[in-house]
C-alpha positions as CSV (number, residue, x, y, z in Angstrom):
1,M,-0.1,0.2,0.1
2,P,1.3,3.7,-0.7
3,A,2.6,5.3,2.1
4,T,2.9,9.1,2.8
5,I,5.4,11.3,4.8
6,T,4.9,15.4,4.7
7,M,7.8,17.6,6.0
8,E,8.9,21.6,5.6
9,R,10.6,22.2,2.1
10,G,12.9,24.5,4.1
11,S,14.5,22.0,6.3
12,L,14.3,19.2,3.5
13,W,16.2,21.6,1.3
14,A,18.6,21.9,3.6
15,A,19.0,18.3,4.3
16,L,19.4,17.8,0.1
17,Q,22.2,20.5,0.1
18,A,24.3,18.2,2.9
19,V,23.9,15.1,0.9
20,S,24.0,15.9,-2.8
21,R,27.2,17.7,-2.1
22,I,29.2,13.8,-2.5
23,I,27.3,12.5,-5.5
24,D,28.7,12.1,-8.7
25,R,26.3,13.0,-11.2
26,K,28.6,11.4,-14.1
27,N,29.5,7.9,-12.1
28,T,28.7,4.5,-14.2
29,I,26.7,2.6,-10.9
30,P,23.3,4.3,-11.3
31,I,21.8,3.8,-7.8
32,L,25.4,6.2,-6.8
33,G,23.4,8.7,-8.1
34,N,20.3,8.9,-5.9
35,V,19.9,9.5,-2.8
36,L,18.8,7.0,0.1
37,I,15.3,8.0,1.4
38,V,14.1,6.3,4.9
39,A,10.9,7.9,6.1
40,D,10.1,6.3,10.1
41,T,8.2,7.9,12.9
42,G,8.8,11.2,13.3
43,S,11.6,11.9,11.0
44,V,13.1,10.9,7.5
45,T,16.8,10.3,7.1
46,L,18.2,11.2,3.7
47,T,21.7,9.7,2.6
48,S,24.1,10.0,0.0
49,T,27.4,7.8,-0.8
50,N,30.2,8.0,-3.2
51,L,31.6,4.6,-0.9
52,D,34.8,6.8,0.2
53,M,32.1,8.9,2.3
54,R,29.0,9.1,3.6
55,I,26.7,11.5,4.0
56,E,22.8,11.6,6.5
57,A,21.0,14.6,7.4
58,T,17.8,13.7,9.5
59,V,14.6,16.2,9.4
60,P,11.4,16.1,11.4
61,A,8.7,14.7,9.2
62,D,4.8,13.4,9.8
63,G,4.0,10.1,8.2
64,E,4.4,6.3,7.6
65,A,7.4,4.5,7.2
66,F,9.2,3.4,3.9
67,A,12.1,3.0,2.5
68,L,13.6,3.9,-1.2
69,T,16.0,6.0,-3.3
70,V,15.5,8.7,-5.6
71,P,17.7,10.4,-8.1
72,A,19.7,13.4,-6.6
73,G,19.5,15.8,-9.0
74,A,16.1,15.1,-10.2
75,I,14.8,15.8,-6.2
76,S,16.6,18.3,-5.8
77,D,15.9,20.5,-8.3
78,I,12.2,20.1,-8.0
79,V,12.2,20.6,-3.8
80,R,14.7,24.2,-4.5
81,K,12.1,25.4,-6.7
82,F,8.9,24.6,-4.3
83,D,8.3,27.8,-2.3
84,D,9.8,28.8,0.8
85,G,8.3,27.6,3.7
86,A,5.6,25.0,2.0
87,Q,5.1,21.7,3.3
88,V,6.0,19.0,0.7
89,S,4.9,15.6,0.6
90,M,6.2,11.8,-0.6
91,T,3.7,9.2,-1.3
92,A,6.2,6.0,-2.0
93,E,3.9,3.4,-4.7
94,D,5.8,0.5,-5.8
95,T,8.4,1.4,-7.9
96,R,7.7,5.4,-8.1
97,V,7.4,8.1,-5.8
98,I,4.8,11.0,-6.2
99,V,6.6,14.6,-4.5
100,R,3.4,17.3,-3.8
101,S,3.9,20.8,-2.3
102,G,0.6,23.2,-3.1
103,R,-0.7,22.2,-6.8
104,S,2.6,21.0,-8.1
105,R,3.0,17.4,-8.7
106,F,6.0,14.7,-9.8
107,T,6.6,11.3,-10.6
108,L,10.2,10.1,-10.1
109,L,11.2,5.9,-10.8
110,T,13.1,4.5,-7.5
111,L,15.5,2.1,-7.3
112,P,15.3,-0.5,-4.1
113,A,16.8,0.9,-0.8
114,L,18.4,-2.4,0.0
115,D,20.5,-2.3,-3.0
116,Y,22.1,0.6,-1.7
117,P,25.5,0.5,-0.2
118,T,26.5,0.6,3.6
119,M,29.4,1.3,4.7
120,Q,29.8,0.0,8.6
121,P,33.0,-1.0,9.9
122,Q,33.3,-4.2,12.2
123,E,34.1,-1.8,15.1
124,W,34.3,1.5,16.3
125,R,37.8,1.2,18.4
126,R,37.4,5.0,19.9
127,E,34.5,7.5,20.5
128,F,34.9,11.1,22.0
129,T,32.9,14.4,22.2
130,I,35.5,17.7,21.2
131,P,33.9,20.8,21.1
132,A,33.0,22.0,17.5
133,A,34.8,25.1,17.5
134,A,38.3,23.5,18.8
135,L,37.1,20.7,15.8
136,Q,36.8,23.4,13.1
137,Q,40.4,25.1,14.3
138,L,42.3,22.3,14.1
139,L,41.0,21.3,10.4
140,T,40.4,24.7,9.2
141,T,44.1,25.9,10.5
142,V,45.9,23.1,8.7
143,D,43.9,22.2,5.9
144,F,45.6,24.4,2.9
145,A,49.2,22.6,3.1
146,I,47.5,19.1,2.3
147,S,49.0,17.8,-0.7
148,T,47.2,17.1,-3.6
149,E,49.6,14.7,-5.5
150,E,48.0,11.7,-6.1
151,T,51.3,9.6,-5.9
152,R,51.7,10.7,-2.1
153,Y,48.3,10.0,-1.1
154,Y,49.4,9.5,2.1
155,L,49.8,13.3,2.2
156,N,46.4,14.0,0.9
157,G,44.8,14.9,4.5
158,I,45.3,16.0,7.4
159,Y,46.8,13.4,10.5
160,L,45.1,13.3,13.6
161,H,46.9,11.9,16.6
162,A,46.7,12.3,20.7
163,V,50.1,13.1,22.0
164,D,51.8,14.5,25.0
165,D,53.0,18.3,24.7
166,A,54.8,19.0,27.7
167,G,52.7,17.2,30.1
168,T,49.4,18.2,28.5
169,A,47.5,15.9,26.6
170,V,46.7,17.5,23.1
171,L,45.3,16.5,19.9
172,R,47.1,17.4,17.3
173,A,46.5,18.4,13.7
174,V,49.1,18.4,10.7
175,A,49.2,18.9,7.0
176,T,51.8,19.1,4.8
177,D,52.6,19.2,0.8
178,G,56.4,18.6,0.8
179,H,56.7,22.7,0.7
180,R,55.1,23.9,3.8
181,L,53.6,22.3,6.8
182,A,50.9,23.2,9.2
183,R,50.2,21.9,12.9
184,D,47.8,23.3,15.4
185,Q,46.2,20.8,18.4
186,V,43.7,21.7,21.4
187,E,43.4,20.5,24.3
188,A,42.6,16.8,24.0
189,P,39.5,15.2,25.3
190,A,39.5,12.6,27.9
191,D,38.6,9.9,25.7
192,A,41.2,11.1,22.8
193,T,44.0,10.3,25.1
194,G,46.5,7.6,23.8
195,M,44.5,7.5,20.2
196,P,46.7,6.4,17.2
197,G,47.4,8.4,14.2
198,I,44.6,8.3,11.9
199,I,45.1,10.0,8.2
200,V,41.7,12.2,7.6
201,P,40.9,12.4,3.7
202,T,40.6,15.7,1.7
203,G,36.8,15.3,1.2
204,F,36.0,14.4,4.2
205,V,37.9,17.6,5.9
206,G,36.1,20.1,3.5
207,E,33.0,18.4,4.1
208,A,33.4,17.9,8.3
209,S,34.1,21.8,8.1
210,R,31.6,23.0,5.9
211,F,29.0,21.5,8.7
212,L,31.1,22.5,11.9
213,S,30.9,25.9,10.2
214,S,27.0,26.1,9.7
215,L,26.1,24.7,13.2
216,K,24.1,27.5,15.4
217,T,25.6,26.8,18.7
218,A,28.8,26.3,20.3
219,G,28.4,22.2,21.4
220,E,30.0,19.3,21.4
221,V,30.1,16.9,18.7
222,K,30.9,13.7,18.2
223,L,34.1,11.4,16.9
224,E,33.9,8.1,16.0
225,I,36.9,6.0,15.4
226,A,37.7,2.6,13.9
227,E,40.2,1.0,11.9
228,T,39.8,1.9,8.7
229,M,37.0,4.7,9.2
230,I,35.8,8.0,11.0
231,R,32.3,9.1,11.6
232,L,31.7,12.5,12.9
233,S,27.9,13.5,14.4
234,A,26.1,15.9,15.4
235,A,22.6,18.4,14.7
236,N,20.8,15.3,13.4
237,T,23.9,15.4,10.5
238,V,26.4,11.9,10.1
239,L,29.5,11.9,8.1
240,Q,31.2,9.1,7.9
241,S,34.7,8.4,5.7
242,K,37.3,5.6,5.2
243,L,40.8,7.0,6.0
244,V,43.5,7.2,4.5
245,D,45.2,3.9,4.1
246,G,48.9,4.7,4.3
247,T,51.9,5.9,7.0
248,F,52.2,9.8,7.4
249,P,55.6,10.6,7.6
250,D,57.7,11.9,10.7
251,Y,56.9,15.6,10.4
252,A,58.6,16.1,13.9
253,R,61.7,16.1,11.6
254,V,60.9,19.1,9.3
255,I,60.0,21.4,12.2
256,P,63.3,23.2,13.2
257,R,64.4,23.3,16.6
258,D,67.3,25.8,16.2
259,N,66.1,28.5,14.4
260,G,67.3,31.3,16.8
261,L,67.0,34.6,15.1
262,T,63.9,35.9,14.9
263,L,61.5,38.4,12.7
264,A,58.6,40.4,14.3
265,A,55.9,41.7,11.9
266,A,52.8,42.9,12.0
267,R,50.9,39.8,10.4
268,A,48.3,41.6,8.2
269,E,50.8,44.3,7.2
270,L,53.0,41.8,6.3
271,A,50.3,39.8,4.0
272,A,49.9,43.0,2.4
273,A,53.1,43.5,1.4
274,V,53.9,40.3,0.1
275,D,50.6,40.3,-1.8
276,R,51.2,43.7,-3.6
277,V,55.2,42.9,-4.9
278,S,53.1,39.3,-5.8
279,A,52.0,40.6,-8.8
280,I,54.7,40.9,-10.4
281,G,55.9,37.3,-10.4
282,S,52.3,36.7,-10.6
283,T,52.9,34.8,-13.8
284,A,55.8,33.5,-12.8
285,K,56.4,29.3,-12.3
286,S,58.4,30.2,-9.0
287,R,56.3,32.7,-7.5
288,E,59.8,33.9,-5.8
289,I,60.1,37.0,-3.9
290,E,62.8,38.2,-1.8
291,L,62.7,38.9,1.9
292,A,65.5,41.4,3.2
293,L,65.8,41.0,7.3
294,E,66.9,43.9,8.6
295,A,67.1,45.3,12.4
296,D,64.0,47.9,12.2
297,K,62.5,46.8,8.8
298,V,61.9,44.0,6.2
299,S,61.7,44.8,2.4
300,L,60.3,42.6,0.0
301,S,61.1,43.0,-3.8
302,C,60.6,40.5,-6.9
303,R,61.9,40.6,-10.2
304,S,61.1,39.5,-13.6
305,I,63.0,39.3,-17.1
306,D,59.9,39.6,-19.0
307,V,57.5,41.7,-16.8
308,G,59.6,44.1,-14.5
309,D,60.9,44.6,-10.8
310,G,58.9,45.4,-7.6
311,G,59.6,46.5,-4.1
312,D,57.9,47.2,-0.5
313,E,58.9,47.5,2.5
314,L,57.5,47.7,6.5
315,D,58.6,48.2,9.8
316,A,59.7,45.0,11.8
317,S,62.2,43.9,14.4
318,F,65.2,41.5,14.0
319,D,67.4,40.6,16.4
320,G,70.5,38.8,13.7
321,P,73.7,40.0,14.0
322,E,73.5,41.4,10.4
323,P,70.8,41.8,7.8
324,M,70.1,38.3,6.0
325,K,68.2,38.2,2.8
326,I,66.0,34.9,2.1
327,Y,64.0,33.8,-0.7
328,V,60.4,32.2,-0.7
329,N,57.0,31.2,-2.8
330,S,54.5,34.1,-2.2
331,R,52.0,32.0,-2.4
332,Y,52.7,29.7,-0.1
333,L,53.8,32.5,2.6
334,L,50.5,34.1,1.4
335,D,48.6,30.9,2.4
336,I,50.7,30.7,5.9
337,L,50.4,34.4,7.2
338,A,46.1,33.7,6.4
339,H,45.8,30.7,8.7
340,C,48.3,32.3,11.4
341,P,46.3,33.4,14.4
342,G,46.9,36.7,15.8
343,D,48.2,40.1,15.1
344,Q,51.5,39.6,14.9
345,V,53.5,36.8,13.7
346,L,57.4,35.9,14.4
347,M,59.7,33.9,11.6
348,R,62.5,32.2,13.1
349,V,65.2,31.5,10.8
350,S,68.4,30.2,10.9
351,D,70.2,30.8,7.7
352,P,68.8,31.4,4.1
353,M,68.6,27.9,3.3
354,S,67.3,26.3,6.2
355,P,63.1,25.6,6.9
356,F,61.3,29.1,8.6
357,L,59.3,28.1,11.4
358,F,56.0,30.9,11.5
359,E,54.5,30.9,15.0
360,P,51.7,33.4,16.5
361,S,53.5,36.3,18.8
362,A,50.4,35.5,20.6
363,G,51.6,32.3,22.5
364,A,48.7,30.2,20.2
365,A,49.7,26.6,19.4
366,A,49.8,26.5,15.6
367,Q,53.3,26.6,13.8
368,F,53.9,26.4,10.3
369,V,57.2,25.6,8.2
370,L,58.1,27.0,4.8
371,M,61.0,26.1,2.8
372,P,63.2,28.3,1.5
373,M,64.0,28.8,-2.0
374,R,67.2,29.6,-4.1
375,K,67.7,32.4,-6.0
376,T,66.4,31.8,-9.6
377,N,64.6,35.2,-10.7
378,A,67.8,37.7,-12.8
């Protein structure tokens, strides 16, 4: 017999938006282009998967229970065009579902819910809650440094692990692409202490960041870790993903420990100067700029044999015994300055050809490493 559910258009549209982003409409497996809809007493849950990630969103609903899958593109386009605040009903009849709102009526073909792929690990080995703001901080502070190079797949994500830092248990996130490294940490939840390292893939990081930024409250979210999967739950939404199956490199060896010289500068002013000067090298493959570190200022310059040259300077303090010139990739430096918290930034150096360490002067836990460049521009 037919079964019908009714829900508010706004909540349904928000759920469809949440689950539809990971659906590849060009995939060759028809059911992966569908959304799984499971109606139950008082709610309806929408689910999507691309076999690597799964998203579930639950919204309030009234009606009878049923389960089916419908084409994601079609149902999204239909609901998007309904009036805001309208009521939407779905009636399941054999191999089709009838969608109504006001005088509008649409019939969509369905595929069986039993054929929809599942992603269920054998065991969730660790479970803990963490403030949503803390998790978002970890992800968004370091995600820019994730590698996109497929051959080094073990760098295609964020390395998340619990460590002891000077007697304090912290949850630490690290990402690197070999040119720059980003690291941040927050106090570890009690149940996360001793958690082994996992590599959270890029796709999950992006979806989790969007979800966390959309939360209206400053509450906690739940993380569950299995041997090969991670699951994030909060606010009637569940994100689940496979982990990257690989070994993250020993990042601690890359972070300089003996950079005894420090340049202190206003972060926003330095970023603006780098951005202006880099206009000269915007067409160059290297995006190389020169930083001349002096006792009371830093001078920036860029030269291109095809375009010309440009320079800028700003007040800063450098405690080196003599001026020093270093060369960096302007885009990589801008990324670091954009994600380094606080108004001031400390750039710790030892010599022009060793990695540079960036830290906020306000005492935040974030650290960033930038590899130097050799002077190449004429």
